[in-house]
N, C-alpha and C positions, 0 to 999 in steps of 0.2 A: 524672555528674560525670566530666569529662575530666582528663587529666594532661599537664603540660608536663615533659618530661625534658630535662635540660641537663647537658652535660659527661660523656659516656659513662654516662649514666643515674644518676650519683651524686646528682644533685639531682632530686627529683620533687615537683612542685607540683600539688595538686589544685585544679582550676578548673572551674566548671560549663561545659558544652559551648558555650552561647551566648557567654559571655564569652571562652572560649578561641578560638572562631572569629574573633572581632574582634581579639583580641590577636595571633593568628597573622598576620592580614593586615597589621597595623601592623608587627610584627617583620620579616616577610618584605620589606615595602616598604623598610625601613631597610637590611636586609642586602643586598638587590638592588642598592642604591646604594653598597655597600661602606662603610656608615657604622656604626661601633661605637657603643654607647650603654649606659648602665646601665638596668636594669629593677628597679623598686622595688615591693614589695607588702607589705601588712600581713596577718597571719593573722587568721582569724575571731576575733571577740571571745571571750575566755575560754580560748583555746588556750594562752596564756602564752608564745608564741614571739615576739611583737612584730613587728618589721619586718625584711625581707630585701632584699638588694640583690645582683643578678648583673651582671657585666660581660658584655654580649652582643657576641660577635665572630664573624665568618663562619667562623673556623677551629675553633670549638668546636661539637661535635655538639649538635644541637637536634632534639627530636622532639615532635610534638603527637599525643596519643592521645585519641580521643573515645569516650565510652560509647555514644552513639547512632550510627546509620548514616546519618542525614540531616543535611545541612548546614543550619544556621539561615539564615533570611533576614538579609541584611546591612544594617545601619544605617550608611551611609557617614559620617554625622556622628559616630558613635561612634569609628570608625577614625580619622578626622581629629583628633578630640579627643585620642586616645592619641598619635598622631603629634606633635601640638603639644607634649605634655608631654616628649617625648624630647629636645627642644632646651633644656630647662631644666637648672639645676644639680643638681636632684634626680633627673633621668632620667625615662624613660618610666614612667607609672603607669597602672593600670587605673582609669579614672574612671567615675562613674555614667553610664549610658546616657542620652543626650539623647532627647527624645520622638521616637518613630518617625513619620516624615513622608515628604516627597517624596524624602528622601535614601536611603530604603531601596531595595535592589536585590534581584532574585531571586538565589537561591543560585548558580545557573549563571552569573550575570553578575558574580560577586564578583571574579574575576581581572581581567576587563576593566575593572571599575570603578576598580581601583587601578593599572592598567597605565599 
């Protein structure tokens, strides 16, 4: 289980490593283009916390911490699906992973796949 830290580590969100890797690529792609956006997620059922929204801006510290040492294989379709949600009025959301197919790239090619 990885963690997304936002805003001088005041906000810590636990996300499984595979999902966090895909979310990282989507977030970095937006910030690289100097595009701010909201990031919305729901807590796991039964936690009682409901829904959270962050305003993501390049001037606010952001850190991705992974429990595992290996990068997951990247499903480009999943990153694209998250990026597509970023332009909606509700902001970027972690959506279910589409079936892994020809859109998958090796971990080492992740940066070039989104460049």
